[in-house]
Structures are given as C-alpha cells and as structure tokens.
Backbone as numpy.savetxt, mean C-alpha at the origin, in Angstrom:
# Nx Ny Nz CAx CAy CAz Cx Cy Cz
-16.71 -5.46 0.94 -15.76 -5.87 -0.08 -14.39 -6.10 0.56
-13.66 -7.03 0.02 -12.31 -7.32 0.52 -11.29 -6.52 -0.28
-10.07 -6.49 0.22 -8.99 -5.73 -0.43 -8.80 -6.15 -1.88
-8.79 -7.46 -2.13 -8.57 -7.95 -3.49 -9.69 -7.50 -4.43
-10.91 -7.48 -3.91 -12.03 -7.03 -4.73 -11.92 -5.54 -5.03
-11.50 -4.76 -4.03 -11.30 -3.33 -4.26 -10.19 -3.10 -5.29
-9.11 -3.86 -5.18 -8.01 -3.69 -6.13 -8.47 -3.98 -7.55
-9.26 -5.02 -7.73 -9.77 -5.36 -9.06 -10.73 -4.28 -9.57
-11.60 -3.80 -8.67 -12.56 -2.75 -9.06 -11.84 -1.46 -9.41
-10.79 -1.13 -8.66 -10.01 0.08 -8.92 -9.32 -0.02 -10.28
-8.74 -1.16 -10.54 -8.05 -1.36 -11.82 -9.02 -1.24 -12.99
-10.19 -1.85 -12.84 -11.21 -1.78 -13.89 -11.71 -0.35 -14.10
-11.98 0.35 -13.01 -12.48 1.73 -13.09 -11.41 2.65 -13.68
-10.16 2.41 -13.34 -9.06 3.21 -13.87 -8.95 3.04 -15.39
-9.06 1.79 -15.85 -9.02 1.53 -17.29 -10.20 2.18 -18.00
-11.37 2.11 -17.38 -12.57 2.75 -17.95 -12.37 4.25 -18.06
-11.82 4.86 -17.02 -11.60 6.30 -17.02 -10.59 6.71 -18.09
-9.54 5.91 -18.25 -8.54 6.21 -19.28 -9.17 6.15 -20.67
-9.98 5.13 -20.91 -10.65 5.01 -22.21 -11.58 6.18 -22.46
-12.35 6.55 -21.44 -13.26 7.69 -21.59 -12.47 8.98 -21.83
-11.40 9.17 -21.07 -10.59 10.38 -21.24 -9.97 10.47 -22.62
-9.52 9.33 -23.15 -8.91 9.31 -24.48 -9.94 9.55 -25.58
-11.12 8.99 -25.40 -12.11 9.09 -26.47 -12.98 10.34 -26.37
-13.37 10.75 -25.16 -14.31 11.85 -25.01 -13.68 13.11 -24.42
-12.47 12.98 -23.91 -11.80 14.14 -23.33 -11.90 14.16 -21.82
-10.96 14.86 -21.21 -10.90 14.90 -19.75 -11.98 15.76 -19.11
-12.54 16.70 -19.87 -13.58 17.59 -19.33 -14.99 17.06 -19.55
-15.11 15.90 -20.19 -16.41 15.31 -20.46 -17.07 14.87 -19.16
-18.41 15.01 -19.09 -19.15 14.66 -17.88 -18.96 13.19 -17.49
-18.96 12.31 -18.47 -18.79 10.88 -18.19 -17.41 10.60 -17.59
-16.39 11.25 -18.12 -15.03 11.06 -17.62 -14.92 11.57 -16.19
-15.50 12.73 -15.93 -15.46 13.31 -14.59 -16.22 12.43 -13.60
-17.39 11.93 -13.99 -18.18 11.05 -13.14 -17.40 9.76 -12.84
-16.76 9.21 -13.86 -15.97 8.01 -13.69 -14.79 8.27 -12.74
-14.18 9.44 -12.86 -13.09 9.83 -11.98 -13.57 9.92 -10.53
-14.77 10.45 -10.34 -15.33 10.55 -9.00 -15.63 9.17 -8.41
-16.10 8.26 -9.26 -16.33 6.89 -8.80 -15.01 6.22 -8.40
-13.97 6.47 -9.19 -12.64 5.94 -8.87 -12.15 6.50 -7.54
-12.37 7.79 -7.31 -11.99 8.41 -6.04 -12.69 7.72 -4.87
-13.98 7.43 -5.02 -14.72 6.77 -3.96 -14.15 5.38 -3.67
-13.83 4.65 -4.73 -13.24 3.32 -4.55 -11.90 3.41 -3.84
-11.08 4.37 -4.25 -9.76 4.55 -3.62 -9.89 4.94 -2.15
-10.86 5.81 -1.85 -11.07 6.21 -0.46 -11.52 5.03 0.39
-12.43 4.22 -0.13 -12.89 3.04 0.61 -11.75 2.04 0.80
-10.94 1.87 -0.23 -9.79 0.97 -0.16 -8.82 1.43 0.92
-8.51 2.72 0.93 -7.60 3.27 1.94 -8.19 3.16 3.34
-9.50 3.39 3.47 -10.16 3.25 4.76 -10.06 1.82 5.27
-10.27 0.87 4.35 -10.17 -0.53 4.71 -8.75 -0.90 5.14
-7.77 -0.36 4.43 -6.37 -0.60 4.81 -6.07 -0.06 6.21
-6.54 1.14 6.49 -6.30 1.74 7.81 -6.99 0.94 8.91
-8.22 0.52 8.66 -8.93 -0.29 9.65 -8.19 -1.58 9.92
-7.65 -2.17 8.87 -6.92 -3.43 9.01 -5.65 -3.22 9.82
-4.96 -2.11 9.61 -3.73 -1.82 10.35 -4.03 -1.56 11.83
-5.14 -0.88 12.10 -5.48 -0.54 13.48 -6.03 -1.74 14.24
-6.55 -2.71 13.53 -7.06 -3.88 14.21 -5.93 -4.78 14.71
-4.77 -4.68 14.10 -3.60 -5.44 14.53 -2.45 -4.48 14.82
-2.57 -3.70 15.91 -1.51 -2.73 16.18 -0.19 -3.42 16.50
0.87 -2.81 16.03 2.21 -3.34 16.29 2.73 -2.73 17.58
3.49 -3.50 18.28 4.16 -3.00 19.47 5.54 -2.54 19.03
5.77 -1.24 18.95 7.06 -0.77 18.42 8.25 -1.19 19.25
8.04 -1.40 20.56 9.16 -1.81 21.41 9.58 -3.23 21.12
8.62 -4.11 20.89 8.94 -5.49 20.55 9.66 -5.53 19.21
9.14 -4.80 18.23 9.76 -4.77 16.91 11.17 -4.20 16.97
11.36 -3.13 17.72 12.68 -2.52 17.86 13.64 -3.48 18.56
13.16 -4.16 19.58 13.99 -5.13 20.29 14.42 -6.26 19.36
13.48 -6.74 18.53 13.80 -7.82 17.58 14.86 -7.37 16.60
14.71 -6.18 16.06 15.69 -5.65 15.11 17.05 -5.49 15.78
17.05 -4.94 16.97 18.29 -4.71 17.71 19.02 -6.03 17.97
18.30 -7.03 18.51 18.95 -8.30 18.82 19.45 -9.00 17.56
18.71 -8.88 16.47 19.16 -9.49 15.22 20.48 -8.88 14.77
20.58 -7.56 14.83 21.82 -6.91 14.41 22.97 -7.19 15.36
22.70 -7.26 16.65 23.75 -7.58 17.61 24.27 -8.98 17.34
23.37 -9.92 17.10 23.81 -11.29 16.81 24.64 -11.35 15.53
24.26 -10.58 14.53 25.04 -10.54 13.29 26.44 -9.99 13.55
26.51 -8.93 14.31 27.81 -8.31 14.59 28.68 -9.27 15.39
28.09 -9.92 16.38 28.87 -10.83 17.22 29.30 -12.09 16.48
28.59 -12.43 15.40 28.95 -13.64 14.67 30.05 -13.40 13.63
30.45 -12.16 13.43 31.54 -11.85 12.51 32.86 -12.30 13.15
33.66 -13.09 12.41 34.95 -13.51 12.98 35.82 -12.29 13.32
36.56 -12.38 14.42 37.36 -11.28 14.90 38.37 -10.78 13.88
39.03 -11.68 13.18 40.06 -11.30 12.22 39.55 -10.52 11.03
38.26 -10.64 10.70 37.72 -9.96 9.52 37.62 -8.46 9.71
37.71 -7.95 10.93 37.67 -6.52 11.15 38.93 -5.83 10.63
40.02 -6.57 10.54 41.30 -5.98 10.18 41.71 -6.26 8.75
40.80 -6.72 7.94 41.14 -7.05 6.55 40.95 -5.84 5.68
C-alpha cells in the first residue's frame, strides 16, 4: 500500500471507530477490535514513512552549509545604512 492509501484507510477506520464508540460504547468488543485495526494501520503507515526517510538519507553537512550560505548572502545583501536606522 502507498502512503495515500494508508491515509485514506486510516481516516475511514478512525471514522468507523468513532461511530462504534458513540453508538456501542468504548468498552464494546467491536470498538476495541476496530481500535486495534486502526493501531495496525497507523503502525504500518509509520513504518512506511520511516522506510521512505531512510531510503533517501539527508546529508546534514550539505543541508547546514546551504542554510548557512543562504543566511550569509541575506546578511551581506542588506544595505549598510539600514543597520543604523
């Protein structure tokens, strides 16, 4: 399943659980089972997110360098006279 499919399934299962909880109560077997199914979906979704992040690891040094140079360029582009206003 893809992330979008998991998001749709999670939303649907969450709505189902809310309806069951409102109509049958939070301690009802059906509500608890539905909650467990929602937990499984959420765990799979989170696992998929982590796998996706690890497949494209970021290089923190490159990112830090990019941020640093961007800010240095912004600072250097400020007109000199504006510091004293």
